[in-house]
mmCIF file of the N, C-alpha and C atoms, coordinates in Angstrom:
data_MODEL
# 
_entry.id   MODEL 
# 
loop_
_atom_site.group_PDB 
_atom_site.id 
_atom_site.type_symbol 
_atom_site.label_atom_id 
_atom_site.label_alt_id 
_atom_site.label_comp_id 
_atom_site.label_asym_id 
_atom_site.label_entity_id 
_atom_site.label_seq_id 
_atom_site.pdbx_PDB_ins_code 
_atom_site.Cartn_x 
_atom_site.Cartn_y 
_atom_site.Cartn_z 
_atom_site.occupancy 
_atom_site.B_iso_or_equiv 
_atom_site.pdbx_formal_charge 
_atom_site.auth_seq_id 
_atom_site.auth_comp_id 
_atom_site.auth_asym_id 
_atom_site.auth_atom_id 
_atom_site.pdbx_PDB_model_num 
ATOM 1   N N  . MET A 1 1  ? -20.188 83.444 125.866 1.00 0.00 ? 1  MET A N  1 
ATOM 2   C CA . MET A 1 1  ? -20.411 83.857 127.392 1.00 0.00 ? 1  MET A CA 1 
ATOM 3   C C  . MET A 1 1  ? -20.150 82.317 127.756 1.00 0.00 ? 1  MET A C  1 
ATOM 4   N N  . LYS A 1 2  ? -19.817 82.441 129.195 1.00 0.00 ? 2  LYS A N  1 
ATOM 5   C CA . LYS A 1 2  ? -18.994 80.757 129.795 1.00 0.00 ? 2  LYS A CA 1 
ATOM 6   C C  . LYS A 1 2  ? -19.570 81.275 131.174 1.00 0.00 ? 2  LYS A C  1 
ATOM 7   N N  . GLU A 1 3  ? -19.520 80.000 131.949 1.00 0.00 ? 3  GLU A N  1 
ATOM 8   C CA . GLU A 1 3  ? -19.773 80.274 133.567 1.00 0.00 ? 3  GLU A CA 1 
ATOM 9   C C  . GLU A 1 3  ? -19.185 78.977 134.040 1.00 0.00 ? 3  GLU A C  1 
ATOM 10  N N  . LEU A 1 4  ? -18.303 79.231 135.111 1.00 0.00 ? 4  LEU A N  1 
ATOM 11  C CA . LEU A 1 4  ? -17.294 78.411 135.463 1.00 0.00 ? 4  LEU A CA 1 
ATOM 12  C C  . LEU A 1 4  ? -17.814 77.945 136.978 1.00 0.00 ? 4  LEU A C  1 
ATOM 13  N N  . ARG A 1 5  ? -17.387 76.886 137.405 1.00 0.00 ? 5  ARG A N  1 
ATOM 14  C CA . ARG A 1 5  ? -18.108 76.461 138.577 1.00 0.00 ? 5  ARG A CA 1 
ATOM 15  C C  . ARG A 1 5  ? -17.072 75.924 139.351 1.00 0.00 ? 5  ARG A C  1 
ATOM 16  N N  . PHE A 1 6  ? -17.309 76.467 141.031 1.00 0.00 ? 6  PHE A N  1 
ATOM 17  C CA . PHE A 1 6  ? -16.068 76.361 141.644 1.00 0.00 ? 6  PHE A CA 1 
ATOM 18  C C  . PHE A 1 6  ? -16.322 75.621 143.284 1.00 0.00 ? 6  PHE A C  1 
ATOM 19  N N  . ASN A 1 7  ? -15.608 74.927 143.652 1.00 0.00 ? 7  ASN A N  1 
ATOM 20  C CA . ASN A 1 7  ? -15.802 74.519 145.370 1.00 0.00 ? 7  ASN A CA 1 
ATOM 21  C C  . ASN A 1 7  ? -14.758 75.117 146.017 1.00 0.00 ? 7  ASN A C  1 
ATOM 22  N N  . ILE A 1 8  ? -15.251 76.242 146.826 1.00 0.00 ? 8  ILE A N  1 
ATOM 23  C CA . ILE A 1 8  ? -14.449 76.584 147.421 1.00 0.00 ? 8  ILE A CA 1 
ATOM 24  C C  . ILE A 1 8  ? -14.512 76.500 148.775 1.00 0.00 ? 8  ILE A C  1 
ATOM 25  N N  . PHE A 1 9  ? -13.508 75.741 149.339 1.00 0.00 ? 9  PHE A N  1 
ATOM 26  C CA . PHE A 1 9  ? -13.593 75.411 150.819 1.00 0.00 ? 9  PHE A CA 1 
ATOM 27  C C  . PHE A 1 9  ? -15.016 74.824 151.241 1.00 0.00 ? 9  PHE A C  1 
ATOM 28  N N  . GLY A 1 10 ? -15.692 73.890 150.295 1.00 0.00 ? 10 GLY A N  1 
ATOM 29  C CA . GLY A 1 10 ? -16.918 73.614 150.488 1.00 0.00 ? 10 GLY A CA 1 
ATOM 30  C C  . GLY A 1 10 ? -18.196 74.479 150.183 1.00 0.00 ? 10 GLY A C  1 
ATOM 31  N N  . LYS A 1 11 ? -17.886 75.709 149.859 1.00 0.00 ? 11 LYS A N  1 
ATOM 32  C CA . LYS A 1 11 ? -19.126 76.390 149.460 1.00 0.00 ? 11 LYS A CA 1 
ATOM 33  C C  . LYS A 1 11 ? -19.096 76.676 147.688 1.00 0.00 ? 11 LYS A C  1 
ATOM 34  N N  . LEU A 1 12 ? -20.284 76.318 147.321 1.00 0.00 ? 12 LEU A N  1 
ATOM 35  C CA . LEU A 1 12 ? -20.187 76.056 145.731 1.00 0.00 ? 12 LEU A CA 1 
ATOM 36  C C  . LEU A 1 12 ? -20.461 77.327 145.425 1.00 0.00 ? 12 LEU A C  1 
ATOM 37  N N  . ILE A 1 13 ? -19.702 77.823 144.251 1.00 0.00 ? 13 ILE A N  1 
ATOM 38  C CA . ILE A 1 13 ? -19.891 79.270 143.717 1.00 0.00 ? 13 ILE A CA 1 
ATOM 39  C C  . ILE A 1 13 ? -19.756 79.125 141.950 1.00 0.00 ? 13 ILE A C  1 
ATOM 40  N N  . ALA A 1 14 ? -20.814 79.815 141.409 1.00 0.00 ? 14 ALA A N  1 
ATOM 41  C CA . ALA A 1 14 ? -20.608 80.178 139.846 1.00 0.00 ? 14 ALA A CA 1 
ATOM 42  C C  . ALA A 1 14 ? -19.983 81.295 139.491 1.00 0.00 ? 14 ALA A C  1 
ATOM 43  N N  . VAL A 1 15 ? -19.353 81.486 138.442 1.00 0.00 ? 15 VAL A N  1 
ATOM 44  C CA . VAL A 1 15 ? -19.105 82.856 138.168 1.00 0.00 ? 15 VAL A CA 1 
ATOM 45  C C  . VAL A 1 15 ? -19.089 83.057 136.504 1.00 0.00 ? 15 VAL A C  1 
ATOM 46  N N  . LYS A 1 16 ? -19.944 83.823 136.249 1.00 0.00 ? 16 LYS A N  1 
ATOM 47  C CA . LYS A 1 16 ? -20.689 83.943 135.034 1.00 0.00 ? 16 LYS A CA 1 
ATOM 48  C C  . LYS A 1 16 ? -19.824 85.207 134.303 1.00 0.00 ? 16 LYS A C  1 
ATOM 49  N N  . GLY A 1 17 ? -20.065 85.051 132.507 1.00 0.00 ? 17 GLY A N  1 
ATOM 50  C CA . GLY A 1 17 ? -19.384 86.028 132.009 1.00 0.00 ? 17 GLY A CA 1 
ATOM 51  C C  . GLY A 1 17 ? -18.072 85.987 131.196 1.00 0.00 ? 17 GLY A C  1 
ATOM 52  N N  . SER A 1 18 ? -17.551 86.953 131.395 1.00 0.00 ? 18 SER A N  1 
ATOM 53  C CA . SER A 1 18 ? -16.167 86.940 130.642 1.00 0.00 ? 18 SER A CA 1 
ATOM 54  C C  . SER A 1 18 ? -15.194 88.230 130.842 1.00 0.00 ? 18 SER A C  1 
ATOM 55  N N  . TYR A 1 19 ? -13.847 87.913 130.526 1.00 0.00 ? 19 TYR A N  1 
ATOM 56  C CA . TYR A 1 19 ? -12.892 88.902 131.193 1.00 0.00 ? 19 TYR A CA 1 
ATOM 57  C C  . TYR A 1 19 ? -13.468 90.218 131.277 1.00 0.00 ? 19 TYR A C  1 
ATOM 58  N N  . GLY A 1 20 ? -13.371 90.965 132.529 1.00 0.00 ? 20 GLY A N  1 
ATOM 59  C CA . GLY A 1 20 ? -13.771 92.240 132.619 1.00 0.00 ? 20 GLY A CA 1 
ATOM 60  C C  . GLY A 1 20 ? -15.283 92.448 132.794 1.00 0.00 ? 20 GLY A C  1 
ATOM 61  N N  . ALA A 1 21 ? -15.994 91.318 133.468 1.00 0.00 ? 21 ALA A N  1 
ATOM 62  C CA . ALA A 1 21 ? -17.423 91.308 133.353 1.00 0.00 ? 21 ALA A CA 1 
ATOM 63  C C  . ALA A 1 21 ? -17.638 90.181 133.946 1.00 0.00 ? 21 ALA A C  1 
ATOM 64  N N  . TRP A 1 22 ? -17.154 89.605 135.288 1.00 0.00 ? 22 TRP A N  1 
ATOM 65  C CA . TRP A 1 22 ? -17.707 88.461 135.853 1.00 0.00 ? 22 TRP A CA 1 
ATOM 66  C C  . TRP A 1 22 ? -19.064 88.777 136.801 1.00 0.00 ? 22 TRP A C  1 
ATOM 67  N N  . GLN A 1 23 ? -19.609 87.682 137.036 1.00 0.00 ? 23 GLN A N  1 
ATOM 68  C CA . GLN A 1 23 ? -20.581 88.189 138.169 1.00 0.00 ? 23 GLN A CA 1 
ATOM 69  C C  . GLN A 1 23 ? -20.729 86.682 138.764 1.00 0.00 ? 23 GLN A C  1 
ATOM 70  N N  . GLY A 1 24 ? -20.496 86.958 140.252 1.00 0.00 ? 24 GLY A N  1 
ATOM 71  C CA . GLY A 1 24 ? -20.538 85.734 140.851 1.00 0.00 ? 24 GLY A CA 1 
ATOM 72  C C  . GLY A 1 24 ? -22.101 85.626 141.410 1.00 0.00 ? 24 GLY A C  1 
ATOM 73  N N  . TYR A 1 25 ? -22.203 84.019 141.211 1.00 0.00 ? 25 TYR A N  1 
ATOM 74  C CA . TYR A 1 25 ? -23.584 83.439 142.040 1.00 0.00 ? 25 TYR A CA 1 
ATOM 75  C C  . TYR A 1 25 ? -23.158 82.338 143.050 1.00 0.00 ? 25 TYR A C  1 
ATOM 76  N N  . TYR A 1 26 ? -24.087 82.250 144.135 1.00 0.00 ? 26 TYR A N  1 
ATOM 77  C CA . TYR A 1 26 ? -23.996 81.134 145.260 1.00 0.00 ? 26 TYR A CA 1 
ATOM 78  C C  . TYR A 1 26 ? -24.883 80.055 144.698 1.00 0.00 ? 26 TYR A C  1 
ATOM 79  N N  . LEU A 1 27 ? -24.480 78.859 144.831 1.00 0.00 ? 27 LEU A N  1 
ATOM 80  C CA . LEU A 1 27 ? -25.080 77.487 144.035 1.00 0.00 ? 27 LEU A CA 1 
ATOM 81  C C  . LEU A 1 27 ? -25.545 77.111 145.472 1.00 0.00 ? 27 LEU A C  1 
ATOM 82  N N  . GLY A 1 28 ? -27.437 76.664 145.192 1.00 0.00 ? 28 GLY A N  1 
ATOM 83  C CA . GLY A 1 28 ? -27.670 76.112 146.428 1.00 0.00 ? 28 GLY A CA 1 
ATOM 84  C C  . GLY A 1 28 ? -27.767 74.457 146.301 1.00 0.00 ? 28 GLY A C  1 
ATOM 85  N N  . ALA A 1 29 ? -28.157 73.645 146.996 1.00 0.00 ? 29 ALA A N  1 
ATOM 86  C CA . ALA A 1 29 ? -28.072 72.447 146.894 1.00 0.00 ? 29 ALA A CA 1 
ATOM 87  C C  . ALA A 1 29 ? -29.310 71.793 146.073 1.00 0.00 ? 29 ALA A C  1 
ATOM 88  N N  . ASP A 1 30 ? -30.089 72.851 145.909 1.00 0.00 ? 30 ASP A N  1 
ATOM 89  C CA . ASP A 1 30 ? -31.619 72.348 145.521 1.00 0.00 ? 30 ASP A CA 1 
ATOM 90  C C  . ASP A 1 30 ? -31.354 73.084 144.088 1.00 0.00 ? 30 ASP A C  1 
ATOM 91  N N  . GLY A 1 31 ? -30.193 73.373 143.440 1.00 0.00 ? 31 GLY A N  1 
ATOM 92  C CA . GLY A 1 31 ? -29.979 73.641 141.848 1.00 0.00 ? 31 GLY A CA 1 
ATOM 93  C C  . GLY A 1 31 ? -30.452 75.288 141.815 1.00 0.00 ? 31 GLY A C  1 
ATOM 94  N N  . LYS A 1 32 ? -30.709 75.886 142.863 1.00 0.00 ? 32 LYS A N  1 
ATOM 95  C CA . LYS A 1 32 ? -31.155 77.406 142.974 1.00 0.00 ? 32 LYS A CA 1 
ATOM 96  C C  . LYS A 1 32 ? -29.677 78.301 143.002 1.00 0.00 ? 32 LYS A C  1 
ATOM 97  N N  . ARG A 1 33 ? -29.861 79.460 142.487 1.00 0.00 ? 33 ARG A N  1 
ATOM 98  C CA . ARG A 1 33 ? -28.748 79.967 142.945 1.00 0.00 ? 33 ARG A CA 1 
ATOM 99  C C  . ARG A 1 33 ? -29.087 81.654 143.127 1.00 0.00 ? 33 ARG A C  1 
ATOM 100 N N  . ARG A 1 34 ? -28.297 82.624 143.942 1.00 0.00 ? 34 ARG A N  1 
ATOM 101 C CA . ARG A 1 34 ? -28.064 83.616 144.142 1.00 0.00 ? 34 ARG A CA 1 
ATOM 102 C C  . ARG A 1 34 ? -27.381 84.714 143.798 1.00 0.00 ? 34 ARG A C  1 
ATOM 103 N N  . PRO A 1 35 ? -27.615 85.982 143.410 1.00 0.00 ? 35 PRO A N  1 
ATOM 104 C CA . PRO A 1 35 ? -26.342 86.772 143.528 1.00 0.00 ? 35 PRO A CA 1 
ATOM 105 C C  . PRO A 1 35 ? -25.322 86.770 144.575 1.00 0.00 ? 35 PRO A C  1 
ATOM 106 N N  . ALA A 1 36 ? -23.776 86.747 144.331 1.00 0.00 ? 36 ALA A N  1 
ATOM 107 C CA . ALA A 1 36 ? -22.884 86.665 145.299 1.00 0.00 ? 36 ALA A CA 1 
ATOM 108 C C  . ALA A 1 36 ? -22.955 88.136 145.693 1.00 0.00 ? 36 ALA A C  1 
ATOM 109 N N  . ASP A 1 37 ? -22.391 88.087 147.277 1.00 0.00 ? 37 ASP A N  1 
ATOM 110 C CA . ASP A 1 37 ? -21.781 89.248 147.691 1.00 0.00 ? 37 ASP A CA 1 
ATOM 111 C C  . ASP A 1 37 ? -20.703 89.953 147.427 1.00 0.00 ? 37 ASP A C  1 
ATOM 112 N N  . PHE A 1 38 ? -19.913 89.391 146.449 1.00 0.00 ? 38 PHE A N  1 
ATOM 113 C CA . PHE A 1 38 ? -18.707 89.872 146.245 1.00 0.00 ? 38 PHE A CA 1 
ATOM 114 C C  . PHE A 1 38 ? -18.886 90.336 144.916 1.00 0.00 ? 38 PHE A C  1 
ATOM 115 N N  . ILE A 1 39 ? -17.696 91.369 144.436 1.00 0.00 ? 39 ILE A N  1 
ATOM 116 C CA . ILE A 1 39 ? -17.626 91.619 142.881 1.00 0.00 ? 39 ILE A CA 1 
ATOM 117 C C  . ILE A 1 39 ? -16.106 91.561 142.641 1.00 0.00 ? 39 ILE A C  1 
ATOM 118 N N  . VAL A 1 40 ? -15.963 90.485 141.693 1.00 0.00 ? 40 VAL A N  1 
ATOM 119 C CA . VAL A 1 40 ? -14.854 90.052 141.160 1.00 0.00 ? 40 VAL A CA 1 
ATOM 120 C C  . VAL A 1 40 ? -14.188 91.342 140.051 1.00 0.00 ? 40 VAL A C  1 
ATOM 121 N N  . PRO A 1 41 ? -12.862 91.819 140.614 1.00 0.00 ? 41 PRO A N  1 
ATOM 122 C CA . PRO A 1 41 ? -12.508 93.276 139.824 1.00 0.00 ? 41 PRO A CA 1 
ATOM 123 C C  . PRO A 1 41 ? -12.058 92.814 138.420 1.00 0.00 ? 41 PRO A C  1 
ATOM 124 N N  . LYS A 1 42 ? -12.214 94.184 137.802 1.00 0.00 ? 42 LYS A N  1 
ATOM 125 C CA . LYS A 1 42 ? -12.289 93.929 136.151 1.00 0.00 ? 42 LYS A CA 1 
ATOM 126 C C  . LYS A 1 42 ? -11.005 93.382 135.542 1.00 0.00 ? 42 LYS A C  1 
ATOM 127 N N  . ASP A 1 43 ? -9.638  93.521 136.183 1.00 0.00 ? 43 ASP A N  1 
ATOM 128 C CA . ASP A 1 43 ? -8.669  92.870 135.850 1.00 0.00 ? 43 ASP A CA 1 
ATOM 129 C C  . ASP A 1 43 ? -8.127  91.534 136.120 1.00 0.00 ? 43 ASP A C  1 
ATOM 130 N N  . ILE A 1 44 ? -9.209  90.457 136.633 1.00 0.00 ? 44 ILE A N  1 
ATOM 131 C CA . ILE A 1 44 ? -9.003  89.338 136.953 1.00 0.00 ? 44 ILE A CA 1 
ATOM 132 C C  . ILE A 1 44 ? -9.470  88.600 135.802 1.00 0.00 ? 44 ILE A C  1 
ATOM 133 N N  . GLU A 1 45 ? -8.318  87.767 135.232 1.00 0.00 ? 45 GLU A N  1 
ATOM 134 C CA . GLU A 1 45 ? -8.657  86.912 134.240 1.00 0.00 ? 45 GLU A CA 1 
ATOM 135 C C  . GLU A 1 45 ? -8.936  85.487 134.871 1.00 0.00 ? 45 GLU A C  1 
ATOM 136 N N  . GLU A 1 46 ? -9.566  84.978 133.745 1.00 0.00 ? 46 GLU A N  1 
ATOM 137 C CA . GLU A 1 46 ? -10.192 83.594 133.803 1.00 0.00 ? 46 GLU A CA 1 
ATOM 138 C C  . GLU A 1 46 ? -9.092  82.821 134.747 1.00 0.00 ? 46 GLU A C  1 
ATOM 139 N N  . SER A 1 47 ? -8.010  82.631 134.268 1.00 0.00 ? 47 SER A N  1 
ATOM 140 C CA . SER A 1 47 ? -7.231  81.671 135.006 1.00 0.00 ? 47 SER A CA 1 
ATOM 141 C C  . SER A 1 47 ? -6.894  81.858 136.439 1.00 0.00 ? 47 SER A C  1 
ATOM 142 N N  . GLU A 1 48 ? -7.056  83.269 136.865 1.00 0.00 ? 48 GLU A N  1 
ATOM 143 C CA . GLU A 1 48 ? -7.278  83.613 138.380 1.00 0.00 ? 48 GLU A CA 1 
ATOM 144 C C  . GLU A 1 48 ? -8.105  83.563 139.419 1.00 0.00 ? 48 GLU A C  1 
ATOM 145 N N  . LEU A 1 49 ? -9.450  83.313 138.439 1.00 0.00 ? 49 LEU A N  1 
ATOM 146 C CA . LEU A 1 49 ? -10.391 83.580 139.295 1.00 0.00 ? 49 LEU A CA 1 
ATOM 147 C C  . LEU A 1 49 ? -10.489 82.142 140.461 1.00 0.00 ? 49 LEU A C  1 
ATOM 148 N N  . CYS A 1 50 ? -9.888  81.014 140.576 1.00 0.00 ? 50 CYS A N  1 
ATOM 149 C CA . CYS A 1 50 ? -9.628  80.071 141.643 1.00 0.00 ? 50 CYS A CA 1 
ATOM 150 C C  . CYS A 1 50 ? -9.073  80.758 142.794 1.00 0.00 ? 50 CYS A C  1 
ATOM 151 N N  . GLU A 1 51 ? -7.853  81.459 142.509 1.00 0.00 ? 51 GLU A N  1 
ATOM 152 C CA . GLU A 1 51 ? -6.953  81.750 143.477 1.00 0.00 ? 51 GLU A CA 1 
ATOM 153 C C  . GLU A 1 51 ? -7.781  83.068 144.154 1.00 0.00 ? 51 GLU A C  1 
ATOM 154 N N  . TYR A 1 52 ? -8.723  84.004 143.181 1.00 0.00 ? 52 TYR A N  1 
ATOM 155 C CA . TYR A 1 52 ? -9.220  84.795 143.998 1.00 0.00 ? 52 TYR A CA 1 
ATOM 156 C C  . TYR A 1 52 ? -10.092 84.967 144.955 1.00 0.00 ? 52 TYR A C  1 
ATOM 157 N N  . LEU A 1 53 ? -10.930 83.598 144.562 1.00 0.00 ? 53 LEU A N  1 
ATOM 158 C CA . LEU A 1 53 ? -12.201 83.242 145.605 1.00 0.00 ? 53 LEU A CA 1 
ATOM 159 C C  . LEU A 1 53 ? -11.477 82.711 146.459 1.00 0.00 ? 53 LEU A C  1 
ATOM 160 N N  . ALA A 1 54 ? -10.689 81.681 146.430 1.00 0.00 ? 54 ALA A N  1 
ATOM 161 C CA . ALA A 1 54 ? -9.705  81.198 147.618 1.00 0.00 ? 54 ALA A CA 1 
ATOM 162 C C  . ALA A 1 54 ? -8.967  82.220 148.604 1.00 0.00 ? 54 ALA A C  1 
ATOM 163 N N  . ASP A 1 55 ? -8.630  83.673 148.061 1.00 0.00 ? 55 ASP A N  1 
ATOM 164 C CA . ASP A 1 55 ? -8.123  84.246 148.999 1.00 0.00 ? 55 ASP A CA 1 
ATOM 165 C C  . ASP A 1 55 ? -9.649  85.125 149.309 1.00 0.00 ? 55 ASP A C  1 
ATOM 166 N N  . LEU A 1 56 ? -10.627 85.299 149.044 1.00 0.00 ? 56 LEU A N  1 
ATOM 167 C CA . LEU A 1 56 ? -11.888 85.770 149.675 1.00 0.00 ? 56 LEU A CA 1 
ATOM 168 C C  . LEU A 1 56 ? -12.129 84.944 150.546 1.00 0.00 ? 56 LEU A C  1 
ATOM 169 N N  . TYR A 1 57 ? -12.467 83.553 150.424 1.00 0.00 ? 57 TYR A N  1 
ATOM 170 C CA . TYR A 1 57 ? -12.869 82.874 151.359 1.00 0.00 ? 57 TYR A CA 1 
ATOM 171 C C  . TYR A 1 57 ? -12.141 82.080 152.420 1.00 0.00 ? 57 TYR A C  1 
ATOM 172 N N  . HIS A 1 58 ? -10.798 82.432 152.410 1.00 0.00 ? 58 HIS A N  1 
ATOM 173 C CA . HIS A 1 58 ? -9.905  81.633 153.086 1.00 0.00 ? 58 HIS A CA 1 
ATOM 174 C C  . HIS A 1 58 ? -10.191 81.531 154.441 1.00 0.00 ? 58 HIS A C  1 
ATOM 175 N N  . GLU A 1 59 ? -10.965 82.179 155.137 1.00 0.00 ? 59 GLU A N  1 
ATOM 176 C CA . GLU A 1 59 ? -11.527 81.753 156.696 1.00 0.00 ? 59 GLU A CA 1 
ATOM 177 C C  . GLU A 1 59 ? -12.609 80.845 156.596 1.00 0.00 ? 59 GLU A C  1 
ATOM 178 N N  . ASN A 1 60 ? -12.911 80.637 155.643 1.00 0.00 ? 60 ASN A N  1 
ATOM 179 C CA . ASN A 1 60 ? -13.846 79.278 155.531 1.00 0.00 ? 60 ASN A CA 1 
ATOM 180 C C  . ASN A 1 60 ? -12.989 78.088 155.512 1.00 0.00 ? 60 ASN A C  1 
ATOM 181 N N  . ALA A 1 61 ? -11.823 77.775 155.166 1.00 0.00 ? 61 ALA A N  1 
ATOM 182 C CA . ALA A 1 61 ? -11.220 76.829 155.110 1.00 0.00 ? 61 ALA A CA 1 
ATOM 183 C C  . ALA A 1 61 ? -10.920 75.806 156.557 1.00 0.00 ? 61 ALA A C  1 
ATOM 184 N N  . THR A 1 62 ? -11.085 74.877 156.226 1.00 0.00 ? 62 THR A N  1 
ATOM 185 C CA . THR A 1 62 ? -11.224 73.706 157.629 1.00 0.00 ? 62 THR A CA 1 
ATOM 186 C C  . THR A 1 62 ? -10.632 72.480 157.009 1.00 0.00 ? 62 THR A C  1 
ATOM 187 N N  . PRO A 1 63 ? -10.058 71.851 158.102 1.00 0.00 ? 63 PRO A N  1 
ATOM 188 C CA . PRO A 1 63 ? -9.414  70.612 157.703 1.00 0.00 ? 63 PRO A CA 1 
ATOM 189 C C  . PRO A 1 63 ? -9.961  69.636 156.859 1.00 0.00 ? 63 PRO A C  1 
ATOM 190 N N  . ARG A 1 64 ? -11.467 69.846 156.887 1.00 0.00 ? 64 ARG A N  1 
ATOM 191 C CA . ARG A 1 64 ? -12.289 68.963 155.939 1.00 0.00 ? 64 ARG A CA 1 
ATOM 192 C C  . ARG A 1 64 ? -12.441 69.798 154.587 1.00 0.00 ? 64 ARG A C  1 
ATOM 193 N N  . ASN A 1 65 ? -12.532 70.973 154.892 1.00 0.00 ? 65 ASN A N  1 
ATOM 194 C CA . ASN A 1 65 ? -12.703 71.625 153.303 1.00 0.00 ? 65 ASN A CA 1 
ATOM 195 C C  . ASN A 1 65 ? -11.701 72.407 153.260 1.00 0.00 ? 65 ASN A C  1 
ATOM 196 N N  . CYS A 1 66 ? -10.420 71.764 152.878 1.00 0.00 ? 66 CYS A N  1 
ATOM 197 C CA . CYS A 1 66 ? -9.013  72.595 152.809 1.00 0.00 ? 66 CYS A CA 1 
ATOM 198 C C  . CYS A 1 66 ? -8.907  72.876 151.382 1.00 0.00 ? 66 CYS A C  1 
ATOM 199 N N  . ASP A 1 67 ? -9.968  72.668 150.373 1.00 0.00 ? 67 ASP A N  1 
ATOM 200 C CA . ASP A 1 67 ? -9.467  72.898 148.852 1.00 0.00 ? 67 ASP A CA 1 
ATOM 201 C C  . ASP A 1 67 ? -10.208 73.616 148.079 1.00 0.00 ? 67 ASP A C  1 
ATOM 202 N N  . ALA A 1 68 ? -9.754  74.554 147.281 1.00 0.00 ? 68 ALA A N  1 
ATOM 203 C CA . ALA A 1 68 ? -10.456 75.475 146.407 1.00 0.00 ? 68 ALA A CA 1 
ATOM 204 C C  . ALA A 1 68 ? -10.132 75.041 145.251 1.00 0.00 ? 68 ALA A C  1 
ATOM 205 N N  . LYS A 1 69 ? -10.987 74.801 144.368 1.00 0.00 ? 69 LYS A N  1 
ATOM 206 C CA . LYS A 1 69 ? -10.720 74.025 143.057 1.00 0.00 ? 69 LYS A CA 1 
ATOM 207 C C  . LYS A 1 69 ? -12.125 74.145 141.848 1.00 0.00 ? 69 LYS A C  1 
ATOM 208 N N  . GLN A 1 70 ? -11.433 74.593 140.732 1.00 0.00 ? 70 GLN A N  1 
ATOM 209 C CA . GLN A 1 70 ? -12.653 74.524 139.561 1.00 0.00 ? 70 GLN A CA 1 
ATOM 210 C C  . GLN A 1 70 ? -12.946 73.248 139.623 1.00 0.00 ? 70 GLN A C  1 
ATOM 211 N N  . LEU A 1 71 ? -14.426 73.436 139.376 1.00 0.00 ? 71 LEU A N  1 
ATOM 212 C CA . LEU A 1 71 ? -14.877 72.003 139.192 1.00 0.00 ? 71 LEU A CA 1 
ATOM 213 C C  . LEU A 1 71 ? -15.357 72.103 137.676 1.00 0.00 ? 71 LEU A C  1 
ATOM 214 N N  . PHE A 1 72 ? -16.266 72.833 136.722 1.00 0.00 ? 72 PHE A N  1 
ATOM 215 C CA . PHE A 1 72 ? -15.956 72.484 135.338 1.00 0.00 ? 72 PHE A CA 1 
ATOM 216 C C  . PHE A 1 72 ? -16.501 74.147 134.616 1.00 0.00 ? 72 PHE A C  1 
ATOM 217 N N  . GLU A 1 73 ? -16.447 73.888 133.361 1.00 0.00 ? 73 GLU A N  1 
ATOM 218 C CA . GLU A 1 73 ? -17.055 75.060 132.610 1.00 0.00 ? 73 GLU A CA 1 
ATOM 219 C C  . GLU A 1 73 ? -17.942 75.042 131.831 1.00 0.00 ? 73 GLU A C  1 
ATOM 220 N N  . VAL A 1 74 ? -19.112 75.972 131.901 1.00 0.00 ? 74 VAL A N  1 
ATOM 221 C CA . VAL A 1 74 ? -20.514 75.809 131.227 1.00 0.00 ? 74 VAL A CA 1 
ATOM 222 C C  . VAL A 1 74 ? -20.276 76.691 130.241 1.00 0.00 ? 74 VAL A C  1 
ATOM 223 N N  . LYS A 1 75 ? -20.488 76.554 128.709 1.00 0.00 ? 75 LYS A N  1 
ATOM 224 C CA . LYS A 1 75 ? -20.560 77.367 127.843 1.00 0.00 ? 75 LYS A CA 1 
ATOM 225 C C  . LYS A 1 75 ? -22.110 77.919 127.585 1.00 0.00 ? 75 LYS A C  1 
ATOM 226 N N  . ILE A 1 76 ? -22.331 79.162 127.525 1.00 0.00 ? 76 ILE A N  1 
ATOM 227 C CA . ILE A 1 76 ? -23.602 79.313 127.610 1.00 0.00 ? 76 ILE A CA 1 
ATOM 228 C C  . ILE A 1 76 ? -23.971 80.079 126.326 1.00 0.00 ? 76 ILE A C  1 
ATOM 229 N N  . ARG A 1 77 ? -24.951 79.547 125.608 1.00 0.00 ? 77 ARG A N  1 
ATOM 230 C CA . ARG A 1 77 ? -25.013 79.984 124.080 1.00 0.00 ? 77 ARG A CA 1 
ATOM 231 C C  . ARG A 1 77 ? -26.242 81.365 124.035 1.00 0.00 ? 77 ARG A C  1 
ATOM 232 N N  . PRO A 1 78 ? -26.126 82.396 123.594 1.00 0.00 ? 78 PRO A N  1 
ATOM 233 C CA . PRO A 1 78 ? -27.189 83.182 123.343 1.00 0.00 ? 78 PRO A CA 1 
ATOM 234 C C  . PRO A 1 78 ? -28.653 82.635 122.817 1.00 0.00 ? 78 PRO A C  1 
ATOM 235 N N  . LEU A 1 79 ? -29.654 83.347 123.381 1.00 0.00 ? 79 LEU A N  1 
ATOM 236 C CA . LEU A 1 79 ? -30.957 82.763 122.507 1.00 0.00 ? 79 LEU A CA 1 
ATOM 237 C C  . LEU A 1 79 ? -31.285 83.501 121.468 1.00 0.00 ? 79 LEU A C  1 
ATOM 238 N N  . ALA A 1 80 ? -31.531 82.475 120.173 1.00 0.00 ? 80 ALA A N  1 
ATOM 239 C CA . ALA A 1 80 ? -31.815 83.062 119.178 1.00 0.00 ? 80 ALA A CA 1 
ATOM 240 C C  . ALA A 1 80 ? -33.300 84.225 119.231 1.00 0.00 ? 80 ALA A C  1 
ATOM 241 N N  . ASP A 1 81 ? -32.789 85.016 118.383 1.00 0.00 ? 81 ASP A N  1 
ATOM 242 C CA . ASP A 1 81 ? -34.197 85.810 118.575 1.00 0.00 ? 81 ASP A CA 1 
ATOM 243 C C  . ASP A 1 81 ? -35.382 85.555 117.218 1.00 0.00 ? 81 ASP A C  1 
# 
């Protein structure tokens, strides 16, 4: 499983999971996260996530926050039993 982090017009968003099972989270400045109020369709591929999020949040774009970009990827290892 992996987690991808994005800065979408100034909004920090994490998307966790894999193709067909993405879950979105809003990231706070204090390091906390909360479930996002959007659903990523099952047919969205990893390479399309940034564009999809930019389409969702295009109304948040301003002259200062006019970029939608992927920040980095975190690989999440399952806990050992």
